[in-house]
C-alpha positions as CSV (number, residue, x, y, z in Angstrom):
1,X,9.3,-23.2,-15.9
2,X,6.2,-23.9,-17.9
3,X,2.8,-22.2,-17.8
4,X,1.2,-25.3,-16.1
5,X,3.6,-24.8,-13.2
6,X,2.4,-21.2,-12.5
7,X,1.1,-20.7,-9.0
8,X,1.0,-17.1,-7.9
9,X,-1.9,-17.6,-5.5
10,X,-0.1,-19.6,-2.9
11,X,1.3,-17.1,-0.3
12,X,4.1,-19.5,0.5
13,X,5.6,-18.7,-3.0
14,X,6.2,-15.1,-1.8
15,X,8.1,-15.9,1.4
16,X,11.5,-16.2,-0.3
17,X,10.9,-13.3,-2.6
18,X,8.6,-12.0,-5.4
19,X,8.0,-14.8,-7.9
20,X,9.5,-12.7,-10.7
21,X,10.3,-15.6,-12.9
22,X,6.6,-16.6,-13.0
23,X,5.6,-13.0,-13.6
24,X,8.0,-12.8,-16.6
25,X,6.7,-16.0,-18.1
26,X,3.2,-14.7,-17.8
27,X,4.1,-11.4,-19.5
28,X,5.9,-13.2,-22.3
29,X,3.6,-16.1,-23.0
30,X,0.2,-15.6,-21.4
31,X,-0.4,-11.9,-20.5
32,X,-4.1,-12.7,-19.7
33,X,-3.9,-16.1,-17.9
34,X,-6.6,-18.2,-16.3
35,X,-5.3,-19.2,-12.9
36,X,-7.0,-21.8,-10.7
37,X,-8.3,-20.8,-7.3
38,X,-8.6,-23.0,-4.2
39,X,-12.3,-22.4,-4.1
40,X,-12.7,-24.6,-7.2
41,X,-13.1,-21.7,-9.6
42,X,-10.4,-19.4,-11.1
43,X,-9.5,-15.9,-12.1
44,X,-7.7,-14.0,-14.9
45,X,-4.3,-12.7,-14.2
46,X,-3.3,-9.5,-16.2
47,X,0.4,-9.1,-16.1
48,X,1.5,-6.5,-18.7
49,X,1.7,-2.8,-18.0
50,X,-0.6,-1.5,-20.7
51,X,-3.3,-4.2,-20.0
52,X,-3.3,-3.3,-16.3
53,X,-3.8,0.3,-17.3
54,X,-6.6,-0.6,-19.6
55,X,-8.5,-2.6,-17.0
56,X,-7.9,0.1,-14.4
57,X,-9.4,2.8,-16.7
58,X,-12.5,0.8,-17.8
59,X,-14.5,0.8,-14.6
60,X,-17.7,0.2,-16.6
61,X,-16.5,-3.2,-17.7
62,X,-14.2,-4.1,-14.8
63,X,-15.9,-3.3,-11.5
64,X,-14.3,-2.7,-8.1
65,X,-17.6,-2.8,-6.3
66,X,-19.1,-6.0,-7.6
67,X,-16.6,-8.3,-5.9
68,X,-14.3,-5.9,-4.1
69,X,-10.5,-5.8,-4.7
70,X,-9.1,-9.1,-3.2
71,X,-9.1,-12.3,-5.2
72,X,-10.9,-14.3,-2.6
73,X,-14.7,-13.9,-2.6
74,X,-15.9,-12.3,0.6
75,X,-18.8,-13.4,2.7
76,X,-21.9,-11.3,1.9
77,X,-21.8,-9.3,5.2
78,X,-18.1,-8.6,4.8
79,X,-18.5,-7.6,1.1
80,X,-21.3,-5.1,2.0
81,X,-19.0,-3.4,4.5
82,X,-16.0,-3.5,2.1
83,X,-18.1,-1.8,-0.6
84,X,-18.3,1.2,1.7
85,X,-14.6,1.8,1.1
86,X,-13.6,4.1,-1.7
87,X,-11.5,1.4,-3.3
88,X,-14.6,-0.8,-3.4
89,X,-16.9,1.8,-5.0
90,X,-17.8,2.4,-8.7
91,X,-19.3,5.6,-10.1
92,X,-21.5,7.3,-9.3
93,X,-21.1,6.5,-5.6
94,X,-17.3,6.9,-5.9
95,X,-17.0,10.5,-7.2
96,X,-18.4,12.7,-4.5
97,X,-16.7,11.0,-1.6
98,X,-13.4,10.8,-3.4
99,X,-13.6,14.5,-4.1
100,X,-14.3,15.2,-0.5
101,X,-11.2,13.3,0.5
102,X,-8.9,14.5,-2.3
103,X,-9.5,18.1,-1.3
104,X,-7.6,17.3,1.9
105,X,-4.5,16.1,0.0
106,X,-3.8,19.0,-2.4
107,X,-0.3,20.1,-3.2
108,X,-0.8,23.2,-1.1
109,X,-1.9,21.2,1.9
110,X,1.0,18.8,1.5
111,X,3.4,21.8,1.6
112,X,1.7,22.9,4.8
113,X,1.9,19.4,6.2
114,X,5.7,19.0,5.7
115,X,6.8,20.6,9.0
116,X,4.5,18.2,10.9
117,X,5.7,15.2,8.9
118,X,9.3,16.2,9.5
119,X,8.7,16.6,13.3
120,X,7.2,13.1,13.4
121,X,10.0,11.7,11.2
122,X,12.6,13.1,13.6
123,X,10.8,11.5,16.5
124,X,10.6,8.2,14.7
125,X,14.3,8.3,13.9
126,X,15.3,9.2,17.4
127,X,13.1,6.4,18.7
128,X,14.9,3.9,16.4
129,X,18.2,5.3,17.8
130,X,17.1,4.7,21.4
131,X,15.8,1.2,20.6
132,X,19.0,0.2,18.8
133,X,21.2,1.7,21.6
134,X,19.3,-0.4,24.2
135,X,19.9,-3.5,22.0
136,X,23.6,-3.4,21.2
137,X,23.1,-1.1,18.3
138,X,20.5,-3.4,16.6
139,X,16.8,-3.1,15.8
140,X,14.2,-4.3,13.3
141,X,14.1,-1.5,10.8
142,X,10.5,-2.4,9.6
143,X,8.8,-1.8,12.9
144,X,11.4,0.1,15.0
145,X,12.1,2.8,12.4
146,X,9.9,2.7,9.3
147,X,6.7,1.7,11.1
148,X,6.3,4.6,13.4
149,X,6.2,7.4,10.8
150,X,3.1,6.5,8.6
151,X,1.0,5.5,11.6
152,X,1.8,8.7,13.5
153,X,1.2,10.9,10.4
154,X,-2.2,9.4,9.5
155,X,-3.3,9.3,13.1
156,X,-2.2,12.9,13.6
157,X,-4.0,14.1,10.5
158,X,-7.2,12.5,11.8
159,X,-6.8,13.6,15.4
160,X,-6.7,10.0,16.7
161,X,-5.6,10.1,20.4
162,X,-2.0,9.1,20.7
163,X,-2.8,6.2,23.1
164,X,-4.7,4.6,20.3
165,X,-1.9,4.7,17.7
166,X,-0.6,1.2,18.6
167,X,-4.1,-0.2,18.4
168,X,-4.6,1.3,15.0
169,X,-1.4,-0.3,13.7
170,X,-2.4,-3.6,15.3
171,X,-5.8,-3.6,13.6
172,X,-4.2,-2.7,10.3
173,X,-1.6,-5.4,10.4
174,X,-4.2,-8.1,11.2
175,X,-6.1,-7.1,8.1
176,X,-3.3,-6.8,5.6
177,X,-1.1,-9.7,6.8
178,X,-3.8,-12.2,7.7
179,X,-1.9,-15.1,6.2
180,X,1.3,-14.5,8.0
181,X,2.0,-16.7,11.1
182,X,3.6,-13.8,13.0
183,X,1.4,-10.8,12.0
184,X,-1.9,-12.3,11.1
185,X,-4.8,-14.0,12.8
186,X,-7.7,-16.3,12.2
187,X,-10.4,-15.3,9.7
188,X,-12.7,-14.6,12.6
189,X,-10.2,-12.5,14.4
190,X,-9.4,-10.6,11.2
191,X,-13.1,-9.9,10.6
192,X,-13.5,-8.7,14.2
193,X,-10.5,-6.4,13.8
194,X,-12.1,-4.8,10.8
195,X,-15.4,-4.4,12.6
196,X,-13.7,-3.0,15.7
197,X,-11.7,-0.5,13.5
198,X,-14.9,0.6,11.7
199,X,-16.8,1.0,14.9
200,X,-14.0,3.2,16.3
201,X,-14.1,5.3,13.1
202,X,-17.8,5.6,13.4
203,X,-17.5,6.7,17.1
204,X,-14.9,9.4,16.1
205,X,-17.1,10.6,13.3
206,X,-20.2,10.9,15.6
207,X,-18.2,12.8,18.2
208,X,-17.0,15.4,15.6
209,X,-20.1,15.8,13.5
210,X,-21.3,19.4,13.3
211,X,-18.2,20.6,15.1
212,X,-15.6,23.0,13.9
213,X,-12.4,20.8,14.2
214,X,-9.5,21.1,11.8
215,X,-8.6,17.4,11.8
216,X,-9.2,15.2,8.7
217,X,-12.2,13.5,10.3
218,X,-13.9,16.8,11.1
219,X,-13.2,18.1,7.7
220,X,-14.6,15.0,5.9
221,X,-17.6,14.5,8.1
222,X,-18.8,18.2,7.9
223,X,-18.1,19.0,4.3
224,X,-20.7,18.9,1.5
225,X,-19.5,17.9,-2.0
226,X,-21.9,17.7,-5.0
227,X,-24.8,17.9,-2.5
228,X,-23.5,14.9,-0.6
229,X,-22.3,14.9,3.0
230,X,-20.3,11.9,4.3
231,X,-22.3,10.1,7.0
232,X,-20.8,8.6,10.1
233,X,-21.5,5.1,8.6
234,X,-19.8,5.9,5.3
235,X,-16.9,7.4,7.3
236,X,-16.5,4.1,9.2
237,X,-15.5,2.3,6.0
238,X,-13.4,5.3,4.9
239,X,-11.6,5.2,8.2
240,X,-10.5,1.6,7.6
241,X,-9.2,2.3,4.1
242,X,-7.4,5.5,5.1
243,X,-5.7,4.1,8.2
244,X,-4.8,0.7,6.7
245,X,-3.4,2.2,3.5
246,X,-1.7,5.0,5.4
247,X,0.0,2.4,7.6
248,X,1.1,-0.7,5.7
249,X,2.0,0.5,2.2
250,X,4.2,3.4,3.2
251,X,6.0,1.3,5.9
252,X,6.6,-1.4,3.3
253,X,8.0,1.0,0.7
254,X,10.4,2.7,3.2
255,X,11.7,-0.6,4.5
256,X,12.0,-2.2,1.0
257,X,13.8,1.0,-0.1
258,X,16.3,0.8,2.7
259,X,16.9,-2.9,2.0
260,X,17.8,-2.2,-1.6
261,X,20.1,0.6,-0.5
262,X,21.8,-1.7,1.9
263,X,22.5,-4.2,-0.9
264,X,24.0,-1.3,-2.9
265,X,26.2,0.7,-0.5
266,X,27.3,3.0,-3.3
267,X,23.7,4.2,-3.9
268,X,23.2,4.7,-0.1
269,X,26.3,6.9,0.0
270,X,25.2,8.8,-3.1
271,X,21.8,9.7,-1.6
272,X,23.4,10.5,1.8
273,X,25.8,12.9,0.0
274,X,23.1,14.4,-2.2
275,X,19.5,14.3,-0.7
276,X,18.3,16.2,-3.8
277,X,18.3,12.8,-5.5
278,X,15.7,11.4,-3.0
279,X,12.5,12.3,-5.0
280,X,13.7,10.2,-7.9
281,X,15.0,7.5,-5.6
282,X,11.6,7.3,-3.9
283,X,9.9,6.7,-7.3
284,X,12.3,3.8,-8.0
285,X,11.7,2.4,-4.5
286,X,8.0,2.5,-5.3
287,X,8.4,0.8,-8.6
288,X,10.7,-1.8,-7.2
289,X,8.8,-2.6,-4.0
290,X,5.2,-2.1,-5.4
291,X,3.7,-2.4,-1.9
292,X,0.6,-4.3,-3.1
293,X,1.0,-7.1,-5.6
294,X,-2.5,-6.7,-7.1
295,X,-6.0,-5.5,-6.9
296,X,-9.0,-7.4,-8.4
297,X,-11.9,-6.3,-10.6
298,X,-15.0,-8.2,-11.6
299,X,-16.3,-8.2,-15.2
300,X,-19.7,-6.6,-15.5
301,X,-20.3,-8.1,-19.0
302,X,-18.7,-10.5,-21.5
303,X,-15.6,-8.9,-22.9
304,X,-12.2,-9.7,-24.4
305,X,-8.6,-8.9,-23.5
306,X,-5.5,-10.0,-25.4
307,X,-7.7,-12.5,-27.3
308,X,-9.0,-14.1,-24.1
309,X,-12.8,-14.2,-23.7
310,X,-13.7,-13.0,-20.2
311,X,-17.2,-13.8,-19.0
312,X,-19.5,-11.6,-16.9
313,X,-18.6,-12.0,-13.1
314,X,-15.2,-13.4,-13.9
315,X,-12.5,-12.3,-11.5
316,X,-9.7,-10.2,-13.1
317,X,-6.5,-9.5,-11.2
318,X,-4.3,-6.6,-12.1
319,X,-0.8,-7.7,-11.2
320,X,1.0,-4.4,-10.4
321,X,4.2,-6.0,-9.3
322,X,4.5,-7.6,-12.7
323,X,3.5,-4.5,-14.7
324,X,6.2,-2.5,-12.9
325,X,8.8,-4.8,-14.4
326,X,7.4,-4.9,-17.9
327,X,10.3,-4.8,-20.4
328,X,7.9,-3.2,-22.9
329,X,7.8,-0.1,-20.8
330,X,10.8,0.0,-18.5
331,X,14.4,-0.2,-19.9
332,X,16.4,-2.7,-17.9
333,X,13.6,-3.2,-15.3
334,X,15.7,-5.5,-13.2
335,X,18.2,-2.7,-12.5
336,X,17.5,-0.6,-9.4
337,X,18.1,2.8,-10.8
338,X,17.5,5.8,-8.6
339,X,17.9,8.2,-11.6
340,X,15.3,6.4,-13.7
341,X,13.4,8.9,-15.8
342,X,10.7,8.7,-16.8
343,X,9.4,6.2,-14.2
344,X,5.6,5.8,-14.9
345,X,5.2,3.0,-12.3
346,X,1.8,1.7,-11.1
347,X,2.7,1.3,-7.5
348,X,-0.3,3.6,-6.6
349,X,-2.6,2.0,-9.1
350,X,-4.2,3.9,-12.0
351,X,-7.4,5.5,-13.1
352,X,-10.2,6.6,-10.8
353,X,-8.8,4.5,-7.9
354,X,-5.4,6.0,-8.0
355,X,-4.2,6.0,-4.3
356,X,-5.5,9.1,-2.6
357,X,-2.4,9.3,-0.3
358,X,0.2,8.9,-3.1
359,X,1.8,12.3,-2.7
360,X,1.6,12.0,1.1
361,X,3.5,8.7,0.9
362,X,6.1,10.3,-1.3
363,X,6.5,13.2,1.2
364,X,6.8,10.8,4.1
365,X,9.5,8.7,2.4
366,X,11.6,11.6,1.3
367,X,11.5,13.3,4.7
368,X,12.2,10.0,6.5
369,X,15.4,9.4,4.6
370,X,16.5,13.0,5.0
371,X,16.1,12.8,8.8
372,X,17.7,9.3,8.9
373,X,20.8,10.5,7.1
374,X,21.1,13.4,9.5
375,X,21.1,11.2,12.6
376,X,23.0,8.1,11.5
377,X,26.5,7.9,10.0
378,X,25.9,4.3,8.8
379,X,23.6,1.3,8.8
380,X,24.3,-2.4,7.9
381,X,22.4,-5.6,7.8
382,X,22.5,-7.5,11.1
383,X,20.7,-10.6,10.0
384,X,18.5,-12.2,7.3
385,X,15.5,-10.2,6.2
386,X,12.1,-12.0,6.4
387,X,9.1,-11.3,4.1
388,X,5.4,-11.2,4.9
389,X,3.7,-14.4,3.8
390,X,1.1,-12.8,1.5
391,X,0.1,-12.8,-2.1
392,X,-1.3,-9.3,-1.6
393,X,1.1,-7.3,0.6
394,X,4.6,-7.0,-0.9
395,X,6.7,-6.3,2.2
396,X,9.2,-7.2,4.8
397,X,8.3,-8.1,8.4
398,X,12.0,-8.3,9.6
399,X,14.9,-6.2,8.5
400,X,17.5,-6.6,11.2
401,X,20.0,-3.7,11.1
402,X,22.8,-2.3,13.1
403,X,22.7,1.5,13.3
404,X,25.6,3.9,13.8
405,X,24.7,7.2,15.2
406,X,26.7,10.3,14.3
């Protein structure tokens, strides 16, 4: 393959698998690469680990707010709404709201959350068991097992009524998998899903303003940080970010992790026999699966990276799913090693936009596998896995498995 053959924009090129050969070529020969875009312009692709970290840290030069985080330019009215999400903010707007959210995900609070997460995981595993038993022992692991847990956890934390959980997941899938023929929808429907989700978040915030509830919405909407109180309108955008991120990425990581274990039965048996290895295994699942391929920044001024002159307003894409396989950082990166240490992956991003729910996702994955091993004596592939057609979301939509209960 030659550099002129590189095409990591076309979502069709992700259906068969991550285009790892293209990523490797970029890291080796063009670590900051100008890539054509269908809109007639182009964007810079940053593929090496240290360069991705550098762009992530320099929010003054590389803005999340100026053009948001997806490579396609958004319509002005959509961009304005997206800029209300934390991942689409720059300082100084970013700090106070992030601090208000991060205070709800401290280590102490996560310890307190574990019993709730475990109860939800047990319910999710038992639901998968019931679904498989009603279907000759088979189910789609992505949605029938991995999908229930993250949706239920984030909705429980926010006090979203249970009869809305399915709708929350539907809205989320429409936004993250818009280009997939099975999960996505038209641009108009996707935009409407985002607006409906934001309006629902706004409604919940208005209902709980100045109340004394203990759910995440009540805590966020009624707390003052650095003299700033989150408004219902600000929370509407936050609601979209928290629910979408809490749903798709954790589901993708758990499903991808199981897929890798199914391809390596000896590792599955090792984890089943010694669950104390799960924290390290979860980190390797994160590195390997990297639930989001990239996020975008927009240059705020003329600058230079790896000898390439980047102009103000150029789009710059940080390719996480390449950086996490950078041979300059990870020894034998193409080996799935559940004992890898250190494992400084970028699956949750880096810098001021490091994923707020990173440790919650780790907790959910560890607890899920613990509960899964307790209920099932075995699992095997029952068909060919299918991937989401997306250049952004790195995940499976079908993982047919056969489950064997204890």
